Each structure stands twice: as structure tokens, then as C-alpha cells.
C-alpha positions in Angstrom: -0.1 0.0 -0.3 1.3 3.2 -1.3 1.6 6.4 1.6 -1.2 8.5 -0.7 -3.1 5.3 -0.5 -2.9 5.3 3.5 -3.7 8.9 3.4 -6.8 8.5 1.1 -7.7 5.5 3.8 -7.5 7.6 6.7 -10.1 10.0 4.9 -12.5 7.6 4.7 -12.3 7.1 8.5 -12.6 11.0 8.6 -15.4 11.6 6.6 -17.5 9.2 9.3 -16.6 11.4 11.9 -16.6 14.2 10.2 -18.2 17.6 12.5 -19.7 19.5 9.1 -18.2 22.4 7.4 -17.2 25.6 9.2 -17.7 29.3 7.8 -15.2 30.0 5.2 -13.8 33.2 7.0 -11.1 32.2 9.8 -12.5 32.0 13.3 -9.9 33.9 15.0 -9.4 36.4 12.0 -5.6 35.3 11.8 -3.2 34.0 9.1 -0.3 32.1 9.9 2.8 31.9 7.0 5.1 29.3 8.0 7.7 26.8 6.9 6.4 23.6 5.2 8.6 21.1 7.6 6.4 18.5 8.8 7.5 18.5 12.1 5.8 21.4 12.5 2.1 20.4 13.9 0.5 24.1 13.6 -3.0 23.1 14.5 -2.1 21.1 17.8 0.8 23.2 18.6 -0.6 26.8 18.4 -4.1 25.4 19.9 -6.0 25.7 16.7 -9.3 24.1 15.8 -10.4 23.5 12.2 -11.6 26.9 11.1 -9.9 29.0 13.2 -7.3 30.4 10.5 -5.2 30.3 7.1 -2.2 28.7 7.2 0.1 29.4 4.3 3.3 27.3 4.2 6.3 26.8 1.7 9.6 25.8 2.1 11.6 28.1 4.9 8.0 30.5 4.8 9.5 33.2 3.1 7.2 36.0 2.2 7.3 35.3 -1.8 4.6 37.0 -4.0 2.3 34.3 -3.9 2.5 34.9 0.3 1.6 38.5 -0.4 -1.3 37.5 -2.8 -2.7 35.0 -0.5 -2.6 37.3 2.8 -4.2 39.8 0.3 -7.3 37.7 -0.4 -7.1 36.5 3.2 -7.6 39.7 4.8 -9.6 41.4 1.7 -12.1 38.6 1.0 -12.1 36.6 4.3 -11.4 39.0 7.2 -8.3 37.9 8.9 -6.2 40.9 10.2 -3.4 39.4 12.3 -0.2 37.8 10.7 1.6 34.8 12.8 5.1 34.1 10.8 6.6 30.9 12.2 9.5 29.4 10.6 11.9 26.9 13.0 15.7 25.8 14.1 17.2 22.9 11.7 15.5 24.2 8.5 16.0 22.8 5.4 16.9 26.3 3.8 19.6 26.6 6.3 21.7 23.5 4.9 22.4 25.4 1.5 22.2 28.7 -0.2 20.1 29.7 -3.5 23.3 29.3 -6.1 24.0 25.6 -4.8 20.6 24.9 -4.7 20.2 26.7 -8.6 23.1 24.2 -9.4 22.0 21.5 -7.9 18.4 21.5 -9.7 20.1 22.4 -12.8 22.6 19.4 -12.9 19.6 17.1 -12.3 16.9 18.4 -14.7 19.0 20.5 -17.3 17.5 23.8 -16.1 18.2 26.3 -13.7 14.9 27.5 -11.7 13.7 31.1 -12.7 13.0 31.9 -8.7 15.1 32.2 -6.2 15.1 30.2 -3.2 15.6 32.4 -0.7 17.8 30.7 1.9 19.0 31.7 4.8 21.4 30.6 8.0 19.8 32.7 11.0 16.3 32.0 11.6 15.5 35.0 13.4 17.2 37.7 10.9 14.7 36.1 8.4 12.0 36.2 10.5 12.8 39.9 10.6 13.0 40.4 7.0 10.1 38.5 6.8 8.2 41.1 9.1 10.0 44.4 6.9 8.4 42.7 3.9 4.9 42.2 4.8 5.0 45.9 6.9 6.1 47.3 3.4 3.4 45.7 1.4 0.8 48.0 0.0 -2.2 45.5 -0.4 -2.2 44.3 2.6 -5.3 46.0 5.1 -3.5 44.9 8.2 0.1 44.8 9.2 -0.4 43.0 12.1 2.5 40.9 12.3 4.3 39.0 14.8 7.1 36.0 14.3 8.1 33.8 16.0 10.9 30.5 15.8 9.9 27.2 16.3 12.5 24.9 18.4 12.1 21.2 16.5 13.9 19.7 19.7 12.1 21.0 22.2 8.1 22.0 20.5 8.7 25.7 22.4 7.5 28.8 20.1 9.8 31.8 20.9 8.9 35.4 19.8 11.0 37.0 17.4 11.2 41.4 18.6 
């Protein structure tokens, strides 16, 4: 049985105990931008329930044009007003740099990515850069943003000042 088969079977079980749909607008009016790292169970670690928040995940939790697009929809159409950034320790983007990654992809596929990886060495510094990018965005209704770093070894979330 493949992993996807297991997931589809789990969904069958979930659908049988499904509590019903929630409002499309997040109940807690918050959007979370986070790394896609599988060690971060965002709903459990932040005390969230289905329907509480928008969750936007990508490699590194970096603020890209598409993240700003999603935050803009989240605020203008669906009523969110706060943004929480969740980066973490031992991130895969800390293990490379933009050029080395582009070289790796080009070597494997024959094509160099047209987009920047946005690798970083210091998670806290990258959180500060992400906060800056959100605060400078002309599209957002609210720039009420706070940033954190999650420690994958302890489960602790630390706010970045």
C-alpha cells in the first residue's frame, strides 16, 4: 500500500466522523505563514481548531509574491487581520544557499530555476526580514504581524522581537 493509499483510507475514516463544515472566514481572524516542515504540527502547537485560521506554508515560510497574494485574499475577502510567522530551527533552507541549490536543480534537470530559493542562515534574522516585507506591502489592510521561531527539538515557540 502506498503512502497516498494510506492517506485516502484515513480520509474515509475522517469523513465518517466529520463534524460538518465551518464558515469560510477564519473564526480567529488570523493568517499563519509557516515553513512546510513536517515536524511542525501547527494546529496542535498553536491550539487551533479547524476553521480558526488560514495557514500558508512553503519552504522556509518565506514571504514570496504568492504569499502576499494569499494574505491579500485572506484579509480583503475573508476578514483576517493578524499575521503570525512561524519559522523553525534546523530548517532545510539553512543547509544550502541560492546558488548551490540552483546548481543542484540544473544539474539534475538541465534547467535552472527562474525563482530564488531565498535560503538563509539565521532563522531569527529571516523572521525579521519577513516582518519587514509584510509591513512594506501596499496590498494588505492590516500589517499586524508577529514572528516566531519554533524549536523542533523542544516544541517551544519563541517570539522574535
